[in-house]
N, CA, C, O and the ligand as a Tripos MOL2 file, in Angstrom:
@<TRIPOS>MOLECULE
protein
  245   243    62     0     0
PROTEIN
NO_CHARGES

@<TRIPOS>ATOM
      1 N           0.8570   -1.2010    0.0000 N.3       1 MET1
      2 CA          0.0000    0.0000    0.0000 C.3       1 MET1
      3 C           0.8930    1.2520    0.0000 C.2       1 MET1
      4 O           1.7620    1.4020    0.8590 O.2       1 MET1
      5 N           0.6760    2.1080   -0.9310 N.am      2 ALA2
      6 CA          1.4690    3.3330   -1.0000 C.3       2 ALA2
      7 C           1.0130    4.3000    0.0940 C.2       2 ALA2
      8 O          -0.1740    4.5970    0.2300 O.2       2 ALA2
      9 N           1.9670    4.7730    0.8520 N.am      3 SER3
     10 CA          1.6200    5.7080    1.9100 C.3       3 SER3
     11 C           1.9160    7.1360    1.4660 C.2       3 SER3
     12 O           2.9330    7.4050    0.8270 O.2       3 SER3
     13 N           1.0290    8.0240    1.8070 N.am      4 SER4
     14 CA          1.1910    9.4190    1.4320 C.3       4 SER4
     15 C           2.1520   10.1340    2.3740 C.2       4 SER4
     16 O           1.9910   10.0570    3.5920 O.2       4 SER4
     17 N           3.1430   10.8240    1.8310 N.am      5 PRO5
     18 CA          4.0400   11.6280    2.6870 C.3       5 PRO5
     19 C           3.2710   12.6680    3.4800 C.2       5 PRO5
     20 O           3.5990   12.9470    4.6330 O.2       5 PRO5
     21 N           2.2570   13.2350    2.8670 N.am      6 ASN6
     22 CA          1.4460   14.2340    3.5550 C.3       6 ASN6
     23 C           0.6850   13.6160    4.7170 C.2       6 ASN6
     24 O           0.5810   14.2140    5.7880 O.2       6 ASN6
     25 N           0.1460   12.3990    4.4990 N.am      7 GLY7
     26 CA         -0.5840   11.7220    5.5670 C.3       7 GLY7
     27 C           0.3100   11.4500    6.7560 C.2       7 GLY7
     28 O          -0.0820   11.6820    7.8990 O.2       7 GLY7
     29 N           1.5200   10.9560    6.4910 N.am      8 ALA8
     30 CA          2.4600   10.6730    7.5650 C.3       8 ALA8
     31 C           2.8160   11.9600    8.2960 C.2       8 ALA8
     32 O           2.9390   11.9720    9.5210 O.2       8 ALA8
     33 N           2.9810   13.0410    7.5440 N.am      9 GLY9
     34 CA          3.3140   14.3240    8.1500 C.3       9 GLY9
     35 C           2.2000   14.8090    9.0580 C.2       9 GLY9
     36 O           2.4560   15.3740   10.1220 O.2       9 GLY9
     37 N           0.9670   14.5890    8.6370 N.am     10 ASP10
     38 CA         -0.1650   14.9880    9.4620 C.3      10 ASP10
     39 C          -0.1620   14.2410   10.7790 C.2      10 ASP10
     40 O          -0.4550   14.8210   11.8250 O.2      10 ASP10
     41 N           0.1690   12.9500   10.7380 N.am     11 ASP11
     42 CA          0.2200   12.1680   11.9650 C.3      11 ASP11
     43 C           1.2440   12.7600   12.9310 C.2      11 ASP11
     44 O           0.9710   12.9240   14.1200 O.2      11 ASP11
     45 N           2.4150   13.0740   12.4080 N.am     12 VAL12
     46 CA          3.4690   13.6460   13.2390 C.3      12 VAL12
     47 C           3.0360   15.0070   13.7750 C.2      12 VAL12
     48 O           3.2730   15.3320   14.9380 O.2      12 VAL12
     49 N           2.4120   15.7820   12.9290 N.am     13 PHE13
     50 CA          1.9840   17.1250   13.3220 C.3      13 PHE13
     51 C           0.9100   17.0510   14.3980 C.2      13 PHE13
     52 O           0.9420   17.8220   15.3570 O.2      13 PHE13
     53 N          -0.0440   16.1290   14.2510 N.am     14 ASP14
     54 CA         -1.0750   15.9500   15.2650 C.3      14 ASP14
     55 C          -0.4470   15.5840   16.5930 C.2      14 ASP14
     56 O          -0.8410   16.0990   17.6400 O.2      14 ASP14
     57 N           0.5410   14.6850   16.5490 N.am     15 GLN15
     58 CA          1.2060   14.2700   17.7840 C.3      15 GLN15
     59 C           1.9530   15.4460   18.3990 C.2      15 GLN15
     60 O           1.9610   15.6160   19.6180 O.2      15 GLN15
     61 N           2.5690   16.2450   17.5630 N.am     16 PHE16
     62 CA          3.2840   17.4310   18.0300 C.3      16 PHE16
     63 C           2.3360   18.3640   18.7730 C.2      16 PHE16
     64 O           2.6670   18.8570   19.8510 O.2      16 PHE16
     65 N           1.1720   18.6050   18.2070 N.am     17 LEU17
     66 CA          0.1780   19.4700   18.8430 C.3      17 LEU17
     67 C          -0.2990   18.8680   20.1520 C.2      17 LEU17
     68 O          -0.4460   19.5780   21.1460 O.2      17 LEU17
     69 N          -0.5420   17.5620   20.1610 N.am     18 ALA18
     70 CA         -1.0150   16.8930   21.3630 C.3      18 ALA18
     71 C           0.0280   16.9920   22.4680 C.2      18 ALA18
     72 O          -0.3090   17.2330   23.6270 O.2      18 ALA18
     73 N           1.2970   16.8070   22.1040 N.am     19 ASP19
     74 CA          2.3760   16.8720   23.0820 C.3      19 ASP19
     75 C           2.5200   18.2690   23.6660 C.2      19 ASP19
     76 O           3.0120   18.4350   24.7820 O.2      19 ASP19
     77 N           2.0940   19.2640   22.9140 N.am     20 ASN20
     78 CA          2.2370   20.6340   23.3730 C.3      20 ASN20
     79 C           0.9500   21.1900   23.9900 C.2      20 ASN20
     80 O           0.8300   22.3940   24.2130 O.2      20 ASN20
     81 N           0.0100   20.3170   24.2570 N.am     21 GLY21
     82 CA         -1.1640   20.7210   25.0030 C.3      21 GLY21
     83 C          -2.2680   21.3070   24.1560 C.2      21 GLY21
     84 O          -3.2480   21.8270   24.6890 O.2      21 GLY21
     85 N          -2.1250   21.2330   22.8450 N.am     22 HIS22
     86 CA         -3.1980   21.7050   21.9810 C.3      22 HIS22
     87 C          -4.0820   20.5160   21.6150 C.2      22 HIS22
     88 O          -3.6480   19.6070   20.9070 O.2      22 HIS22
     89 N          -5.2850   20.5260   22.0870 N.am     23 SER23
     90 CA         -6.1750   19.4090   21.8050 C.3      23 SER23
     91 C          -6.5410   19.3620   20.3310 C.2      23 SER23
     92 O          -6.9080   20.3770   19.7380 O.2      23 SER23
     93 N          -6.4380   18.1800   19.7480 N.am     24 THR24
     94 CA         -6.8380   18.0230   18.3590 C.3      24 THR24
     95 C          -8.1880   17.3250   18.2600 C.2      24 THR24
     96 O          -8.6790   17.0450   17.1660 O.2      24 THR24
     97 N          -8.7790   17.0510   19.4150 N.am     25 GLU25
     98 CA        -10.0250   16.2800   19.4090 C.3      25 GLU25
     99 C         -11.1760   17.0520   18.7820 C.2      25 GLU25
    100 O         -12.0700   16.4690   18.1680 O.2      25 GLU25
    101 N         -11.1420   18.3600   18.9440 N.am     26 ARG26
    102 CA        -12.2760   19.1580   18.4730 C.3      26 ARG26
    103 C         -12.3490   19.1880   16.9540 C.2      26 ARG26
    104 O         -13.4340   19.1820   16.3710 O.2      26 ARG26
    105 N         -11.1830   19.2210   16.3210 N.am     27 THR27
    106 CA        -11.1870   19.3640   14.8740 C.3      27 THR27
    107 C         -10.5020   18.2070   14.1500 C.2      27 THR27
    108 O         -10.4600   18.1770   12.9200 O.2      27 THR27
    109 N          -9.9640   17.2510   14.9170 N.am     28 GLY28
    110 CA         -9.1690   16.2000   14.2830 C.3      28 GLY28
    111 C          -9.9730   14.9670   13.9220 C.2      28 GLY28
    112 O         -11.0820   14.7470   14.4090 O.2      28 GLY28
    113 N          -9.3720   14.1730   13.0500 N.am     29 TRP29
    114 CA         -9.9500   12.8890   12.7110 C.3      29 TRP29
    115 C          -9.8370   11.9520   13.8960 C.2      29 TRP29
    116 O          -8.8640   12.0110   14.6470 O.2      29 TRP29
    117 N         -10.8130   11.0990   14.0670 N.am     30 LYS30
    118 CA        -10.6400    9.9810   14.9780 C.3      30 LYS30
    119 C          -9.8250    8.9140   14.2550 C.2      30 LYS30
    120 O          -9.7720    8.8920   13.0260 O.2      30 LYS30
    121 N          -9.1950    8.0380   15.0150 N.am     31 ARG31
    122 CA         -8.3740    6.9920   14.3930 C.3      31 ARG31
    123 C          -9.0010    5.6320   14.6590 C.2      31 ARG31
    124 O          -9.4020    5.3260   15.7820 O.2      31 ARG31
    125 N          -9.0800    4.8260   13.6150 N.am     32 ASP32
    126 CA         -9.5890    3.4760   13.7530 C.3      32 ASP32
    127 C          -8.6620    2.5540   12.9690 C.2      32 ASP32
    128 O          -8.7520    2.4720   11.7440 O.2      32 ASP32
    129 N          -7.7630    1.8550   13.6830 N.am     33 TYR33
    130 CA         -6.7270    1.0480   13.0310 C.3      33 TYR33
    131 C          -5.9390    1.9240   12.0740 C.2      33 TYR33
    132 O          -5.3400    2.9130   12.4970 O.2      33 TYR33
    133 N          -5.9280    1.5820   10.7930 N.am     34 ASN34
    134 CA         -5.1650    2.3730    9.8240 C.3      34 ASN34
    135 C          -6.0760    3.2840    9.0160 C.2      34 ASN34
    136 O          -5.7460    3.6950    7.9030 O.2      34 ASN34
    137 N          -7.2350    3.5910    9.6040 N.am     35 LYS35
    138 CA         -8.1820    4.4610    8.9230 C.3      35 LYS35
    139 C          -8.4000    5.7360    9.7330 C.2      35 LYS35
    140 O          -8.1340    5.7870   10.9330 O.2      35 LYS35
    141 N          -8.8830    6.7470    9.0520 N.am     36 LYS36
    142 CA         -9.3910    7.9290    9.7330 C.3      36 LYS36
    143 C         -10.8980    7.8110    9.8270 C.2      36 LYS36
    144 O         -11.5470    7.2920    8.9200 O.2      36 LYS36
    145 N         -11.4560    8.2990   10.9390 N.am     37 GLN37
    146 CA        -12.9040    8.2950   11.0790 C.3      37 GLN37
    147 C         -13.3960    9.7130   11.2910 C.2      37 GLN37
    148 O         -12.9090   10.4330   12.1630 O.2      37 GLN37
    149 N         -14.3600   10.1000   10.4870 N.am     38 CYS38
    150 CA        -14.9490   11.4280   10.6080 C.3      38 CYS38
    151 C         -15.6440   11.5680   11.9640 C.2      38 CYS38
    152 O         -16.4850   10.7370   12.3070 O.2      38 CYS38
    153 N         -15.3110   12.5970   12.7370 N.am     39 PRO39
    154 CA        -15.9370   12.7960   14.0470 C.3      39 PRO39
    155 C         -17.3760   13.2780   13.9380 C.2      39 PRO39
    156 O         -18.1150   13.2870   14.9220 O.2      39 PRO39
    157 N         -17.7600   13.6730   12.7480 N.am     40 ASP40
    158 CA        -19.0920   14.2280   12.5440 C.3      40 ASP40
    159 C         -20.1060   13.1430   12.1780 C.2      40 ASP40
    160 O         -21.1770   13.0540   12.7780 O.2      40 ASP40
    161 N         -19.7530   12.3170   11.1800 N.am     41 CYS41
    162 CA        -20.7090   11.3100   10.7150 C.3      41 CYS41
    163 C         -20.2080    9.8870   10.9390 C.2      41 CYS41
    164 O         -20.9590    8.9280   10.7640 O.2      41 CYS41
    165 N         -18.9280    9.7490   11.3290 N.am     42 GLY42
    166 CA        -18.3970    8.4270   11.6140 C.3      42 GLY42
    167 C         -17.9160    7.6700   10.3940 C.2      42 GLY42
    168 O         -17.5840    6.4880   10.4940 O.2      42 GLY42
    169 N         -17.8710    8.3280    9.2410 N.am     43 GLY43
    170 CA        -17.4160    7.6810    8.0140 C.3      43 GLY43
    171 C         -15.9330    7.3690    8.0760 C.2      43 GLY43
    172 O         -15.1490    8.1620    8.5970 O.2      43 GLY43
    173 N         -15.5450    6.2070    7.5420 N.am     44 LEU44
    174 CA        -14.1390    5.8020    7.5440 C.3      44 LEU44
    175 C         -13.4690    6.1800    6.2310 C.2      44 LEU44
    176 O         -14.0700    6.0730    5.1630 O.2      44 LEU44
    177 N         -12.2180    6.6240    6.3210 N.am     45 HIS45
    178 CA        -11.4530    7.0380    5.1510 C.3      45 HIS45
    179 C         -10.0210    6.5720    5.2930 C.2      45 HIS45
    180 O          -9.5630    6.2740    6.3960 O.2      45 HIS45
    181 N          -9.3050    6.5070    4.1650 N.am     46 ASP46
    182 CA         -7.8800    6.2530    4.2100 C.3      46 ASP46
    183 C          -7.1830    7.3880    4.9500 C.2      46 ASP46
    184 O          -7.7090    8.4960    5.0530 O.2      46 ASP46
    185 N          -6.0000    7.0970    5.4600 N.am     47 THR47
    186 CA         -5.2620    8.1160    6.2250 C.3      47 THR47
    187 C          -4.8330    9.2890    5.3580 C.2      47 THR47
    188 O          -4.4470   10.3380    5.8750 O.2      47 THR47
    189 N          -4.8990    9.1180    4.0360 N.am     48 SER48
    190 CA         -4.5230   10.2060    3.1370 C.3      48 SER48
    191 C          -5.6810   11.1720    2.9090 C.2      48 SER48
    192 O          -5.5020   12.2140    2.2790 O.2      48 SER48
    193 N          -6.8580   10.8390    3.4130 N.am     49 ALA49
    194 CA         -8.0210   11.7000    3.2120 C.3      49 ALA49
    195 C          -7.8310   13.0280    3.9430 C.2      49 ALA49
    196 O          -7.2740   13.0730    5.0400 O.2      49 ALA49
    197 N          -8.3010   14.1010    3.3210 N.am     50 THR50
    198 CA         -8.2040   15.4120    3.9480 C.3      50 THR50
    199 C          -9.5700   15.9520    4.3390 C.2      50 THR50
    200 O          -9.6880   16.7840    5.2390 O.2      50 THR50
    201 N         -10.6000   15.4700    3.6540 N.am     51 THR51
    202 CA        -11.9530   15.8600    3.9880 C.3      51 THR51
    203 C         -12.8480   14.6180    3.9670 C.2      51 THR51
    204 O         -12.5070   13.6100    3.3480 O.2      51 THR51
    205 N         -13.9890   14.6990    4.6460 N.am     52 CYS52
    206 CA        -14.9310   13.5970    4.6460 C.3      52 CYS52
    207 C         -15.7470   13.6200    3.3510 C.2      52 CYS52
    208 O         -16.3880   14.6200    3.0270 O.2      52 CYS52
    209 N         -15.7140   12.5120    2.6230 N.am     53 THR53
    210 CA        -16.4640   12.4580    1.3840 C.3      53 THR53
    211 C         -17.9100   12.0620    1.6290 C.2      53 THR53
    212 O         -18.7200   12.0520    0.7020 O.2      53 THR53
    213 N         -18.2340   11.7370    2.8640 N.am     54 VAL54
    214 CA        -19.5990   11.3390    3.1890 C.3      54 VAL54
    215 C         -20.4510   12.5740    3.5150 C.2      54 VAL54
    216 O         -21.5240   12.7710    2.9450 O.2      54 VAL54
    217 N         -19.9520   13.3980    4.4420 N.am     55 CYS55
    218 CA        -20.7490   14.5500    4.8610 C.3      55 CYS55
    219 C         -20.0800   15.8850    4.5050 C.2      55 CYS55
    220 O         -20.6670   16.9530    4.6810 O.2      55 CYS55
    221 N         -18.8410   15.8040    4.0030 N.am     56 GLY56
    222 CA        -18.1580   17.0380    3.5920 C.3      56 GLY56
    223 C         -17.4030   17.7350    4.7010 C.2      56 GLY56
    224 O         -16.9280   18.8560    4.5220 O.2      56 GLY56
    225 N         -17.2880   17.0770    5.8590 N.am     57 TRP57
    226 CA        -16.5640   17.6650    6.9970 C.3      57 TRP57
    227 C         -15.1080   17.9280    6.6340 C.2      57 TRP57
    228 O         -14.4560   17.0930    6.0060 O.2      57 TRP57
    229 N         -14.6090   19.0790    7.0260 N.am     58 ASP58
    230 CA        -13.2340   19.4710    6.7110 C.3      58 ASP58
    231 C         -12.5560   19.9920    7.9770 C.2      58 ASP58
    232 O         -13.0220   20.9690    8.5630 O.2      58 ASP58
    233 N         -11.4670   19.3600    8.4060 N.am     59 PRO59
    234 CA        -10.7910   19.7920    9.6360 C.3      59 PRO59
    235 C         -10.0550   21.1010    9.4610 C.2      59 PRO59
    236 O          -9.6680   21.7350   10.4430 O.2      59 PRO59
    237 N          -9.8560   21.5120    8.2150 N.am     60 ARG60
    238 CA         -9.1390   22.7540    7.9740 C.3      60 ARG60
    239 C         -10.0070   23.7090    7.1640 C.2      60 ARG60
    240 O          -9.9570   23.6780    5.9340 O.2      60 ARG60
    241 N         -10.7930   24.5460    7.8080 N.am     61 PRO61
    242 CA        -11.6930   25.4670    7.1090 C.3      61 PRO61
    243 C         -10.9280   26.4980    6.2790 C.2      61 PRO61
    244 O         -11.5400   27.3460    5.6300 O.2      61 PRO61
    245 ZN        -18.3280   12.8810    7.7600 Zn       62 ZN62
@<TRIPOS>BOND
     1     1     2 1
     2     2     3 1
     3     3     4 2
     4     3     5 am
     5     5     6 1
     6     6     7 1
     7     7     8 2
     8     7     9 am
     9     9    10 1
    10    10    11 1
    11    11    12 2
    12    11    13 am
    13    13    14 1
    14    14    15 1
    15    15    16 2
    16    15    17 am
    17    17    18 1
    18    18    19 1
    19    19    20 2
    20    19    21 am
    21    21    22 1
    22    22    23 1
    23    23    24 2
    24    23    25 am
    25    25    26 1
    26    26    27 1
    27    27    28 2
    28    27    29 am
    29    29    30 1
    30    30    31 1
    31    31    32 2
    32    31    33 am
    33    33    34 1
    34    34    35 1
    35    35    36 2
    36    35    37 am
    37    37    38 1
    38    38    39 1
    39    39    40 2
    40    39    41 am
    41    41    42 1
    42    42    43 1
    43    43    44 2
    44    43    45 am
    45    45    46 1
    46    46    47 1
    47    47    48 2
    48    47    49 am
    49    49    50 1
    50    50    51 1
    51    51    52 2
    52    51    53 am
    53    53    54 1
    54    54    55 1
    55    55    56 2
    56    55    57 am
    57    57    58 1
    58    58    59 1
    59    59    60 2
    60    59    61 am
    61    61    62 1
    62    62    63 1
    63    63    64 2
    64    63    65 am
    65    65    66 1
    66    66    67 1
    67    67    68 2
    68    67    69 am
    69    69    70 1
    70    70    71 1
    71    71    72 2
    72    71    73 am
    73    73    74 1
    74    74    75 1
    75    75    76 2
    76    75    77 am
    77    77    78 1
    78    78    79 1
    79    79    80 2
    80    79    81 am
    81    81    82 1
    82    82    83 1
    83    83    84 2
    84    83    85 am
    85    85    86 1
    86    86    87 1
    87    87    88 2
    88    87    89 am
    89    89    90 1
    90    90    91 1
    91    91    92 2
    92    91    93 am
    93    93    94 1
    94    94    95 1
    95    95    96 2
    96    95    97 am
    97    97    98 1
    98    98    99 1
    99    99   100 2
   100    99   101 am
   101   101   102 1
   102   102   103 1
   103   103   104 2
   104   103   105 am
   105   105   106 1
   106   106   107 1
   107   107   108 2
   108   107   109 am
   109   109   110 1
   110   110   111 1
   111   111   112 2
   112   111   113 am
   113   113   114 1
   114   114   115 1
   115   115   116 2
   116   115   117 am
   117   117   118 1
   118   118   119 1
   119   119   120 2
   120   119   121 am
   121   121   122 1
   122   122   123 1
   123   123   124 2
   124   123   125 am
   125   125   126 1
   126   126   127 1
   127   127   128 2
   128   127   129 am
   129   129   130 1
   130   130   131 1
   131   131   132 2
   132   131   133 am
   133   133   134 1
   134   134   135 1
   135   135   136 2
   136   135   137 am
   137   137   138 1
   138   138   139 1
   139   139   140 2
   140   139   141 am
   141   141   142 1
   142   142   143 1
   143   143   144 2
   144   143   145 am
   145   145   146 1
   146   146   147 1
   147   147   148 2
   148   147   149 am
   149   149   150 1
   150   150   151 1
   151   151   152 2
   152   151   153 am
   153   153   154 1
   154   154   155 1
   155   155   156 2
   156   155   157 am
   157   157   158 1
   158   158   159 1
   159   159   160 2
   160   159   161 am
   161   161   162 1
   162   162   163 1
   163   163   164 2
   164   163   165 am
   165   165   166 1
   166   166   167 1
   167   167   168 2
   168   167   169 am
   169   169   170 1
   170   170   171 1
   171   171   172 2
   172   171   173 am
   173   173   174 1
   174   174   175 1
   175   175   176 2
   176   175   177 am
   177   177   178 1
   178   178   179 1
   179   179   180 2
   180   179   181 am
   181   181   182 1
   182   182   183 1
   183   183   184 2
   184   183   185 am
   185   185   186 1
   186   186   187 1
   187   187   188 2
   188   187   189 am
   189   189   190 1
   190   190   191 1
   191   191   192 2
   192   191   193 am
   193   193   194 1
   194   194   195 1
   195   195   196 2
   196   195   197 am
   197   197   198 1
   198   198   199 1
   199   199   200 2
   200   199   201 am
   201   201   202 1
   202   202   203 1
   203   203   204 2
   204   203   205 am
   205   205   206 1
   206   206   207 1
   207   207   208 2
   208   207   209 am
   209   209   210 1
   210   210   211 1
   211   211   212 2
   212   211   213 am
   213   213   214 1
   214   214   215 1
   215   215   216 2
   216   215   217 am
   217   217   218 1
   218   218   219 1
   219   219   220 2
   220   219   221 am
   221   221   222 1
   222   222   223 1
   223   223   224 2
   224   223   225 am
   225   225   226 1
   226   226   227 1
   227   227   228 2
   228   227   229 am
   229   229   230 1
   230   230   231 1
   231   231   232 2
   232   231   233 am
   233   233   234 1
   234   234   235 1
   235   235   236 2
   236   235   237 am
   237   237   238 1
   238   238   239 1
   239   239   240 2
   240   239   241 am
   241   241   242 1
   242   242   243 1
   243   243   244 2
@<TRIPOS>SUBSTRUCTURE
     1 MET1         2 RESIDUE 1 A MET
     2 ALA2         6 RESIDUE 1 A ALA
     3 SER3        10 RESIDUE 1 A SER
     4 SER4        14 RESIDUE 1 A SER
     5 PRO5        18 RESIDUE 1 A PRO
     6 ASN6        22 RESIDUE 1 A ASN
     7 GLY7        26 RESIDUE 1 A GLY
     8 ALA8        30 RESIDUE 1 A ALA
     9 GLY9        34 RESIDUE 1 A GLY
    10 ASP10       38 RESIDUE 1 A ASP
    11 ASP11       42 RESIDUE 1 A ASP
    12 VAL12       46 RESIDUE 1 A VAL
    13 PHE13       50 RESIDUE 1 A PHE
    14 ASP14       54 RESIDUE 1 A ASP
    15 GLN15       58 RESIDUE 1 A GLN
    16 PHE16       62 RESIDUE 1 A PHE
    17 LEU17       66 RESIDUE 1 A LEU
    18 ALA18       70 RESIDUE 1 A ALA
    19 ASP19       74 RESIDUE 1 A ASP
    20 ASN20       78 RESIDUE 1 A ASN
    21 GLY21       82 RESIDUE 1 A GLY
    22 HIS22       86 RESIDUE 1 A HIS
    23 SER23       90 RESIDUE 1 A SER
    24 THR24       94 RESIDUE 1 A THR
    25 GLU25       98 RESIDUE 1 A GLU
    26 ARG26      102 RESIDUE 1 A ARG
    27 THR27      106 RESIDUE 1 A THR
    28 GLY28      110 RESIDUE 1 A GLY
    29 TRP29      114 RESIDUE 1 A TRP
    30 LYS30      118 RESIDUE 1 A LYS
    31 ARG31      122 RESIDUE 1 A ARG
    32 ASP32      126 RESIDUE 1 A ASP
    33 TYR33      130 RESIDUE 1 A TYR
    34 ASN34      134 RESIDUE 1 A ASN
    35 LYS35      138 RESIDUE 1 A LYS
    36 LYS36      142 RESIDUE 1 A LYS
    37 GLN37      146 RESIDUE 1 A GLN
    38 CYS38      150 RESIDUE 1 A CYS
    39 PRO39      154 RESIDUE 1 A PRO
    40 ASP40      158 RESIDUE 1 A ASP
    41 CYS41      162 RESIDUE 1 A CYS
    42 GLY42      166 RESIDUE 1 A GLY
    43 GLY43      170 RESIDUE 1 A GLY
    44 LEU44      174 RESIDUE 1 A LEU
    45 HIS45      178 RESIDUE 1 A HIS
    46 ASP46      182 RESIDUE 1 A ASP
    47 THR47      186 RESIDUE 1 A THR
    48 SER48      190 RESIDUE 1 A SER
    49 ALA49      194 RESIDUE 1 A ALA
    50 THR50      198 RESIDUE 1 A THR
    51 THR51      202 RESIDUE 1 A THR
    52 CYS52      206 RESIDUE 1 A CYS
    53 THR53      210 RESIDUE 1 A THR
    54 VAL54      214 RESIDUE 1 A VAL
    55 CYS55      218 RESIDUE 1 A CYS
    56 GLY56      222 RESIDUE 1 A GLY
    57 TRP57      226 RESIDUE 1 A TRP
    58 ASP58      230 RESIDUE 1 A ASP
    59 PRO59      234 RESIDUE 1 A PRO
    60 ARG60      238 RESIDUE 1 A ARG
    61 PRO61      242 RESIDUE 1 A PRO
    62 ZN62       245 GROUP 0 **** ****
């Protein structure tokens, strides 16, 4: 499976924010195994997804 450099970077960046006390829960994807889960509708996506294709949720307005 080809992994996206951007996806991996997002993971590191999310961890960086979490380590520095910035909660990512409000705007971040939930994680389910190797998938992202939309916090709004619960739709599952690949880790390379940037927006929810089910409900259109976008963590970066
Ligand atoms: Zn959604």
